[in-house]
C-alpha positions in Angstrom: -130.2 -156.3 39.3 -129.3 -157.8 42.7 -126.0 -155.9 42.9 -127.6 -152.7 41.7 -130.2 -152.8 44.5 -127.5 -153.3 47.1 -125.4 -150.4 45.7 -128.4 -148.0 45.6 -129.4 -149.1 49.1 -125.9 -148.3 50.5 -125.9 -144.9 48.8 -129.4 -144.0 50.1 -128.5 -145.2 53.6 -125.2 -143.2 53.6 -127.1 -140.1 52.6 -129.6 -140.7 55.4 -126.8 -141.1 57.9 -125.2 -137.8 56.7 -128.6 -136.1 57.1 -129.1 -137.4 60.6 -125.6 -136.3 61.5 -126.3 -132.8 60.3 -123.9 -132.8 57.4 -126.4 -132.1 54.6 -127.3 -128.4 54.3 -130.0 -126.7 52.1 -129.2 -123.2 50.9 -132.2 -121.0 50.3 -132.2 -117.4 49.0 -135.0 -115.2 50.3 -135.7 -111.7 49.0 -136.3 -109.4 52.0 -136.6 -106.0 50.3 -137.0 -104.6 46.8 -137.0 -100.9 46.0 -137.0 -100.1 42.3 -134.1 -102.0 40.7 -132.4 -102.5 44.0 -133.1 -105.8 45.8 -131.7 -107.2 49.0 -131.7 -110.9 49.6 -130.6 -113.2 52.5 -129.1 -116.6 52.1 -130.4 -119.1 54.7 -128.5 -122.2 55.5 -130.8 -125.0 56.8 -130.1 -128.6 57.7 -132.2 -131.4 56.2 -135.0 -132.6 58.5 -134.3 -135.5 60.8 -137.3 -137.5 59.6 -135.9 -137.4 56.1 -132.6 -138.9 57.2 -134.3 -141.6 59.2 -136.6 -142.6 56.4 -133.6 -142.7 54.0 -131.8 -145.0 56.3 -134.8 -147.3 56.5 -135.4 -147.3 52.8 -131.7 -147.9 52.1 -131.7 -150.9 54.5 -134.8 -152.3 52.8 -133.1 -152.0 49.4 -129.9 -153.7 50.7 -131.9 -156.5 52.3 -134.1 -156.9 49.3 -131.0 -157.1 47.0 -129.2 -159.5 49.3 -132.2 -161.9 49.7 -133.2 -161.9 46.0 -132.8 -165.3 44.4 -131.6 -164.4 40.9 
């Protein structure tokens, strides 16, 4: 359990760092026009919000510390 918490914390923190660095992108399809059976859509590429990355770094750090300081 101790080792698992540390590994999950490192993974969550790494994803948070990638998000803050702007390396995580979210693709979103948006339909802009539809006429009969014809439809036009636009694919938007957004980056993950900064607050999401910062909170993932904090949560990952808490998991790593919790795993490292656990006594079992």
